C-alpha positions in Angstrom: -15.2 -29.6 35.3 -11.5 -29.1 35.1 -11.5 -29.1 31.3 -14.2 -26.4 31.3 -12.1 -24.3 33.7 -9.0 -24.6 31.4 -11.1 -23.7 28.4 -12.4 -20.6 30.1 -8.8 -19.6 31.1 -7.7 -20.0 27.4 -10.6 -17.8 26.3 -9.5 -15.2 28.9 -6.0 -15.3 27.7 -7.1 -14.9 24.0 -9.2 -11.9 25.0 -6.2 -10.3 26.7 -4.2 -10.5 23.5 -6.7 -8.5 21.4 -5.6 -5.1 20.1 -8.2 -3.4 22.3 -8.2 -5.5 25.5 -11.5 -5.2 27.4 -11.5 -4.0 31.0 -11.1 -7.0 33.2 -13.8 -8.0 35.5 -13.4 -7.1 39.2 -15.1 -8.8 42.1 -17.2 -6.6 44.3 -15.8 -6.1 47.8 -17.3 -8.5 50.4 -19.0 -7.3 53.5 -17.2 -7.9 56.7 -19.7 -10.4 57.8 -20.1 -12.2 54.5 -19.5 -16.0 54.4 -16.3 -17.4 52.8 -16.5 -17.9 49.1 -17.3 -21.4 47.7 -14.6 -23.3 45.8 -16.2 -22.4 42.5 -16.3 -18.7 43.4 -12.6 -19.0 44.4 -11.7 -20.5 41.0 -13.7 -17.8 39.2 -11.8 -15.1 41.1 -8.5 -16.8 40.3 -9.4 -16.9 36.5 -10.3 -13.2 36.5 -7.0 -12.4 38.2 -5.0 -14.5 35.8 -6.8 -12.8 32.9 -6.1 -9.4 34.2 -2.4 -10.3 34.7 -2.2 -11.6 31.2 -3.8 -8.4 29.9 -1.2 -6.3 31.8 1.7 -8.3 30.4 0.4 -8.0 26.8 -0.1 -4.2 27.3 3.5 -3.9 28.3 4.7 -5.8 25.2 2.6 -3.6 22.9 4.7 -0.6 23.9 7.4 -1.9 21.5 5.1 -1.5 18.5 5.0 2.1 16.9 1.8 3.9 17.1 1.0 7.5 16.0 -1.4 8.2 18.8 -0.8 9.0 22.4 -1.5 6.1 24.7 -3.8 6.7 27.7 -3.5 3.2 29.3 -2.3 3.3 32.9 1.3 2.3 33.5 2.3 -0.4 35.9 2.5 1.3 39.3 5.7 1.2 41.2 6.2 0.5 44.9 5.7 3.7 47.0 8.7 5.7 47.9 8.9 8.9 50.0 9.3 12.1 48.0 11.5 14.9 49.2 8.7 17.3 48.4 5.4 15.4 49.2 2.4 16.6 47.2 -1.0 17.3 48.6 -3.6 14.6 48.6 -5.7 14.4 45.5 -9.2 13.1 44.6 -9.1 10.0 42.5 -11.1 10.6 39.4 -11.1 6.8 38.5 -13.0 4.7 41.1 -11.3 1.6 39.7 -7.9 2.7 41.1 -6.9 1.8 44.5 -5.8 4.4 47.1 -2.3 2.8 47.0 -2.0 3.5 43.3 -3.0 7.1 43.8 -0.3 7.6 46.4 2.2 6.1 44.0 1.2 8.7 41.3 1.6 11.5 43.8 5.1 10.4 44.5 6.0 10.8 40.8 6.8 7.1 40.3 9.8 6.8 42.7 10.6 3.3 41.6 13.0 3.3 38.6 12.5 1.4 35.4 8.7 2.1 35.1 7.2 3.5 32.0 6.2 6.8 33.6 3.3 8.0 35.6 0.7 10.6 35.0 0.5 13.7 37.1 -2.6 14.1 39.2 -5.0 16.9 38.2 -4.0 18.9 41.2 -0.3 18.6 40.5 -0.8 19.5 36.8 -2.8 22.6 37.8 -0.1 23.6 40.3 2.7 23.1 37.8 0.9 25.0 35.0 0.0 27.9 37.2 3.5 28.1 38.7 5.1 28.3 35.3 2.7 30.3 33.2 0.2 31.9 35.7 -3.5 32.3 35.0 -3.6 34.9 32.2 -0.9 33.5 29.9 -1.3 34.3 26.2 -1.4 31.6 23.4 1.7 33.2 21.9 3.7 32.6 25.0 2.5 29.0 25.2 3.4 28.5 21.6 6.9 29.8 22.2 7.5 27.4 25.0 5.9 24.4 23.2 7.9 24.9 19.9 11.5 24.8 21.0 13.6 21.7 20.9 17.1 21.1 22.4 19.1 20.7 19.1 22.6 21.4 18.0 23.4 23.8 15.2 24.0 22.1 11.8 26.5 24.9 10.9 30.1 23.6 11.3 31.4 26.7 12.9 28.7 26.7 15.6 28.1 23.0 15.7 28.8 22.9 19.5 25.9 25.3 20.1 22.1 24.8 20.7 19.9 26.6 18.2 17.0 28.8 19.4 14.0 29.4 17.1 11.5 30.9 19.4 11.8 33.8 21.9 11.2 32.8 25.5 13.0 29.6 26.4 16.5 31.1 25.9 17.1 31.0 29.6 16.7 27.2 29.6 18.8 26.7 26.4 21.6 29.0 27.5 22.0 27.3 30.8 22.1 23.8 29.2 24.5 25.2 26.7 26.9 26.4 29.4 27.0 22.8 30.9 27.4 21.3 27.5 30.4 23.5 26.8 31.9 22.4 30.2 31.9 18.8 29.0 32.9 19.4 25.4 35.8 21.7 26.3 37.2 20.4 29.5 36.1 16.7 29.6 36.5 15.5 26.0 38.0 12.1 26.9 35.1 11.5 29.4 32.4 12.0 26.8 34.3 10.1 24.2 34.7 6.8 26.0 31.9 6.5 28.6 29.5 3.6 27.8 25.9 3.9 28.7 26.2 1.0 31.2 29.2 2.3 33.0 29.0 4.0 36.4 28.6 7.8 36.0 29.9 10.7 38.0 28.0 13.9 37.6 29.3 15.7 40.6 31.1 19.0 40.5 34.2 18.5 38.4 37.6 20.0 38.5 40.7 19.2 36.4 44.0 18.8 38.0 45.4 22.2 39.1 47.3 24.0 36.4 46.6 25.4 33.0 44.4 23.6 30.5 43.5 25.1 27.1 40.7 23.4 25.2 40.5 23.1 21.4 38.6 25.6 19.4 38.1 23.2 16.5 34.3 22.9 17.1 33.7 21.5 13.6 35.6 18.3 14.6 33.1 17.4 17.3 31.2 14.2 16.5 27.4 13.9 16.8 28.0 11.1 19.4 30.2 13.3 21.5 27.7 16.2 21.4 24.9 13.8 22.4 26.8 12.4 25.3 27.7 16.0 26.5 24.1 16.9 26.3 22.8 13.9 28.2 25.5 14.3 30.9 24.7 18.1 31.2 21.0 17.4 31.5 21.6 14.7 34.1 23.9 16.9 36.1 21.4 19.8 36.2 18.5 17.6 37.2 20.4 15.8 40.0 21.6 19.2 41.3 18.0 20.4 41.4 17.2 17.2 43.3 19.9 17.8 46.0 22.0 15.1 44.3 19.5 12.6 45.6 17.1 12.2 42.7 16.3 13.3 39.1 12.7 13.5 37.9 12.5 13.1 34.1 9.4 14.4 32.3 8.8 12.9 28.9 5.8 12.4 26.5 3.2 9.7 26.6 4.4 8.3 23.2 4.5 4.6 22.5 7.3 3.1 20.4 10.3 5.0 21.9 12.1 1.6 22.3 12.4 1.5 18.5 16.0 1.6 17.3 17.3 4.0 14.7 15.9 7.2 13.2 12.3 6.0 13.6 12.2 7.5 17.1 12.2 11.1 15.7 9.4 10.2 13.3 7.3 8.6 16.0 7.7 11.7 18.3 7.0 14.2 15.5 3.9 12.3 14.4 2.6 12.1 17.9 3.0 15.8 18.3 1.1 16.7 15.1 -1.7 19.1 15.9 -0.9 19.1 19.6 -1.1 22.4 21.4 -0.6 23.2 25.1 -3.2 25.6 26.3 -4.1 24.3 29.8 -3.0 22.2 32.7 -5.2 19.4 31.3 -3.2 19.4 28.1 0.0 18.9 30.1 -1.5 16.2 32.3 -2.6 14.3 29.2 0.8 14.1 27.5 3.3 14.1 30.4 4.8 10.9 31.9 7.0 11.2 34.9 9.9 9.0 36.1 12.0 9.5 39.2 15.6 8.1 39.3 17.9 7.9 42.3 20.7 6.3 40.3 22.8 8.5 38.0 23.3 5.5 35.7 19.7 4.8 35.2 18.9 8.5 34.8 21.4 8.9 32.0 20.2 5.8 30.3 16.6 7.2 30.4 17.8 10.6 29.1 19.7 9.0 26.3 16.7 6.9 25.3 14.4 9.9 25.5 16.8 12.2 23.6 14.4 12.4 20.5 11.7 13.7 22.9 13.9 16.4 24.2 15.0 17.2 20.6 11.4 17.6 19.6 9.5 20.9 19.7 8.5 20.2 23.3 12.1 19.7 24.5 12.8 23.0 26.3 9.5 22.9 28.2 9.9 19.2 29.2 13.4 19.9 30.6 12.1 22.9 32.6 9.3 20.7 34.0 11.9 18.0 34.8 14.0 20.5 36.8 11.0 21.9 38.7 9.8 18.4 39.6 13.3 17.3 40.6 13.5 20.2 43.0 9.9 19.7 44.1 7.0 22.1 43.5 6.7 23.1 47.2 10.5 23.6 47.5 10.4 25.8 44.4 7.8 28.1 46.0 9.7 28.3 49.2 12.9 29.3 47.3 11.2 32.3 45.8 10.7 35.8 47.3 7.3 36.2 45.6 5.7 32.8 44.8 2.6 34.4 43.4 4.3 35.5 40.2 4.7 33.0 37.3 8.1 31.7 36.4 7.7 32.7 32.8 7.4 36.5 32.7 4.8 38.5 30.9 4.3 40.0 28.4 7.1 38.4 26.2 7.4 35.0 27.9 11.0 35.3 29.0 12.5 32.8 31.5 12.7 34.5 34.9 15.9 34.8 37.0 14.4 32.0 39.2 14.5 29.6 36.3 18.0 30.5 35.4 19.2 30.2 39.0 17.4 26.9 39.4 19.4 25.4 36.5 22.7 27.1 37.6 22.7 26.3 41.3 19.7 24.0 42.0 17.5 26.6 43.8 14.9 28.9 42.3 16.1 32.0 44.2 15.3 35.3 42.4 18.5 37.2 43.2 22.1 37.0 42.0 24.0 38.3 45.1 25.8 35.9 47.5 23.9 34.6 50.5 20.8 36.5 51.6 20.1 40.1 52.4 18.5 41.0 55.7 15.8 43.7 55.4 15.0 43.8 59.1 11.8 42.8 60.8 12.3 39.2 60.0 12.3 39.9 56.2 15.1 39.0 53.9 15.9 38.4 50.2 17.5 35.1 49.0 20.5 34.9 46.8 23.1 32.3 45.8 24.4 30.2 48.7 27.0 28.1 47.1 29.7 28.0 44.4 28.6 27.0 41.0 30.0 25.0 38.0 29.2 27.7 35.4 28.4 31.3 36.2 26.3 34.3 35.3 26.9 37.9 34.2 24.3 40.4 33.4 24.0 43.8 31.6 21.8 44.9 34.4 24.8 45.1 36.8 26.5 47.5 34.5 23.4 49.7 34.7 23.5 49.4 38.5 20.2 47.5 38.8 21.7 44.6 40.6 25.0 43.2 42.0 26.2 39.7 40.9 28.0 38.0 43.7 31.3 36.1 43.6 29.6 32.7 43.5 28.1 33.4 40.0 30.8 35.8 38.9 33.7 33.4 39.6 32.4 29.9 38.7 34.6 26.7 38.8 34.8 26.8 35.0 35.3 29.9 32.7 31.8 29.7 31.3 29.0 32.3 32.0 25.4 32.6 31.0 25.0 36.3 30.0 21.7 38.1 30.6 20.4 41.2 28.9 17.0 42.8 29.2 15.4 40.3 26.9 17.8 37.4 26.1 20.3 34.9 27.5 23.6 34.0 25.7 26.8 32.3 26.7 30.4 33.6 27.2 33.3 31.2 27.6 37.1 30.8 27.5 39.2 27.9 26.4 41.9 28.6 29.0 41.2 27.8 32.6 43.7 30.3 33.9 41.7 33.4 32.8 40.2 33.4 36.3 43.4 32.9 38.1 44.3 35.9 40.3 47.8 37.3 41.0 48.7 38.6 44.4 47.2 42.0 43.9 44.0 40.7 42.4 43.5 38.4 45.3 44.0 41.4 47.6 41.4 43.4 45.8 38.9 40.4 46.0 39.5 40.1 49.7 38.8 43.8 50.3 35.7 43.7 48.0 34.3 40.7 49.8 34.7 42.4 53.2 33.0 45.5 51.8 30.1 43.6 50.2 29.5 41.7 53.4 28.6 45.0 55.1 26.7 46.4 52.2 23.0 46.2 53.0 21.9 48.5 50.1 21.3 45.7 47.6 24.5 46.2 45.7 24.4 50.0 45.9 28.0 50.2 46.9 27.9 52.0 50.2 28.1 51.0 53.9 27.7 52.5 57.3 30.6 53.9 59.4 30.3 51.0 61.8 30.5 48.5 58.9 33.4 50.4 57.4 35.5 49.9 60.6 34.7 46.2 60.4 36.0 46.1 56.8 39.3 47.8 57.9 39.8 45.3 60.6 39.0 42.3 58.4 41.2 43.5 55.5 44.1 44.7 57.7 44.0 48.3 56.3 45.5 51.1 58.3 44.3 54.4 57.1 45.9 57.7 58.1 43.6 59.6 60.4 42.9 62.4 57.9 41.8 60.0 55.2 39.7 58.0 57.7 38.0 61.2 58.9 37.4 62.3 55.3 35.7 59.0 54.3 33.5 58.9 57.4 32.5 62.6 57.3 29.2 62.0 55.5 28.0 59.1 57.7 28.4 56.4 55.0 31.2 55.2 52.9 30.9 54.8 49.1 32.9 52.0 47.4 34.3 54.2 44.6 35.8 56.7 47.0 37.2 54.0 49.3 38.7 52.3 46.3 40.5 55.4 45.2 42.0 55.7 48.7 43.1 52.1 48.6 44.8 52.5 45.2 46.8 55.4 46.6 47.7 53.6 49.9 51.0 51.9 50.2 51.1 48.1 50.3 52.7 48.3 53.8 49.5 49.9 55.1 47.2 47.4 53.4 46.7 49.3 50.2 47.5 48.5 46.5 50.0 51.2 45.6 53.0 49.6 43.9 56.2 51.7 43.8 57.2 50.0 40.6 54.1 51.4 38.9 53.3 48.1 37.3 50.5 46.0 38.7 50.1 43.2 36.2 48.4 43.0 32.8 46.3 40.2 31.3 45.6 39.4 27.7 43.3 36.5 26.9 40.5 35.3 24.5 36.8 34.9 25.2 34.1 33.4 22.9 30.5 34.6 22.8 27.7 32.3 21.5 24.2 33.5 20.7 21.9 30.7 19.8 19.3 32.7 17.9 19.8 32.3 14.2 20.6 35.7 12.7 22.1 37.2 9.5 25.8 36.8 9.6 27.8 38.8 7.0 31.0 37.1 8.2 29.7 33.8 6.8 27.9 35.2 3.8 27.7 33.4 0.5 28.7 35.2 -2.7 26.0 35.2 -5.4 25.6 36.9 -8.8 23.7 39.6 -7.0 26.3 40.1 -4.3 26.7 38.7 -0.8 23.8 36.9 0.9 23.9 36.7 4.7 23.7 33.3 6.2 21.1 32.7 8.9 22.8 30.9 11.7 23.8 31.2 15.4 26.6 33.6 16.1 30.0 32.8 17.5 32.3 35.7 18.1 35.9 35.6 19.3 37.0 38.5 21.5 40.6 39.5 22.4 40.4 40.9 26.0 43.2 43.1 27.5 43.1 44.1 31.1 45.5 47.0 31.7 47.5 47.5 34.9 45.7 48.4 38.1 46.1 52.2 37.8 43.3 54.7 38.0 42.4 56.0 34.5 43.9 59.4 35.3 47.2 57.8 36.2 47.2 55.6 33.2 46.6 58.5 30.7 49.1 60.8 32.4 52.0 58.4 33.2 52.1 55.7 30.6 54.7 56.0 27.8 53.2 55.0 24.5 55.3 53.0 22.1 54.7 51.6 18.7 55.5 48.0 19.7 52.9 45.2 20.1 50.9 44.8 23.2 52.6 42.5 25.7 53.5 41.8 29.3 55.5 44.4 31.2 59.1 44.1 32.4 60.4 45.6 35.5 62.7 48.5 35.7 62.8 52.3 36.1 62.6 53.0 32.3 60.0 50.4 31.5 57.7 51.4 28.6 54.2 50.0 28.5 52.1 49.9 25.4 48.8 51.7 25.5 46.0 49.3 24.6 44.2 49.6 21.3 41.1 51.7 21.4 38.3 49.5 22.7 35.5 48.4 20.5 32.2 48.7 22.3 29.1 46.6 22.4 26.7 45.9 25.3 28.6 42.6 25.8 31.7 44.6 26.8 29.8 46.2 29.6 28.9 42.7 30.9 32.6 41.6 30.6 33.6 44.7 32.6 31.5 43.6 35.5 33.9 40.7 35.7 37.1 42.4 34.6 36.5 46.1 35.4 39.2 47.6 33.1 38.8 45.2 30.2 39.5 46.4 26.6 37.8 44.3 24.0 38.4 43.8 20.3 37.0 41.5 17.7 36.8 41.0 13.9 33.6 41.5 11.9 30.1 42.2 13.3 29.9 43.1 17.0 28.7 40.4 19.3 25.0 40.6 20.1 23.3 39.8 23.4 19.8 40.3 22.1 
């Protein structure tokens, strides 16, 4: 009898090692009043359980062998863990699954080290509807499922991510901003960190003082760029997860443990003919892992880098950020959760997407804090300082007001928004944001004024709010100027600012008897990831110059003149033929008039940060579209 049992067990083990293992038998549940099983029944149940366990082990080992098809076998379920954003209960479509396994799927696989869990049908529907809405076109879906996260092969723009499709630029530009943070200001960190070393993705700051990064972008190694990308993605995802967790969405592709370049081939082959047209398509290919350890999250991102470099990369990273935040939390962040995050009709990333990746919350506005509309209604803005910032052309057109959190980030790097595209502006010198005494004074007055501005950035406040500004800023206006400003019942910033410029410093104003109020000259760089014709990098052929199709990197010289009104500057400045430089003190000081400003829409964006900026560049004007 014992020999027969052993033979049956060997047969079960051989069956479990077949290429297509059969579904293991399962005993029917016993009735509450059923008698205890006989010894033979107990041995039969034990054999079935052992066979099922052997099948499960063999299935796990098969993951290491490459396969062009997507695997639909269920992954080993992790132990349940509470999720910061619990999902609604779902109906189990497979009666063979236990209720405990369903709960583990809903929690996005909170145990680390698993091979990824499938979203439930309800979660996939909620995710797809939240991102694309109900009437999304196939063109928009194609844009978002055909954009990988890849660096430019061009040496001059090798630090930049290339965009091939319209739409996902908001995701790419934000990742690009964080990548530049690591490449420019933490070169030693990305050069020597090993994958098994403890990681620190928290907000970074170099020691106080000037730091000027190198502009030799062609010298960056592929390994350094890959590390910067992985750390950037990890930092963003943990920020979205309140620094408690990072949810990583990858593809249901077997063979990703393969070493070498075969990973890219495996992913590319698995994606052949795949299109995303519905929530079911997403559910079929997505696999979700939740990490509470930065080290394990970075290791997973590094291993899954070929997936994020594939044509699904931008969409997968957006999904990862949304799930890290939690779908319910995303909806509560928004002012109007009924609208899709990808805007129609062109499929652009909404401001909610960009803000989520910049500050960890999918708020729709760019001002600081929140705006009270009365009656218990308010609009949500940015509530905390950020690592990299945001500027927009829409502010120069008076459609919005970017607050100080986004305008003055910890690092001199900004995502730049236009009506239809996102690009990146950055400086190599950390001191470009440093303020002198008078700049700090202006910022103090402006913050006090904006705190009383309930017009949505319109630049006017009530008389009562104006008196509060004067008290907070320590400004003592002569009675005639005070009466004049308050005569209309509201105070406009531009009129108030003119009074401040003409008010002596002893009264809280900014008038300097020396006539010199500081001048800045610095360089900014602008990167546009869309490959465009570039005459500056053209090749000479027998038929003439042939423009090169590549991303655009433009260097701008920015000069911020002294803090005079334009009328004072044109009337009082003495023009010399000498080079532009810093001023010297003295009664007979001569100040050079800046070169005529070159203009492009980007200059208008820069002037929302440095209001009197004069910009010059060589070659084609920088493009923000």
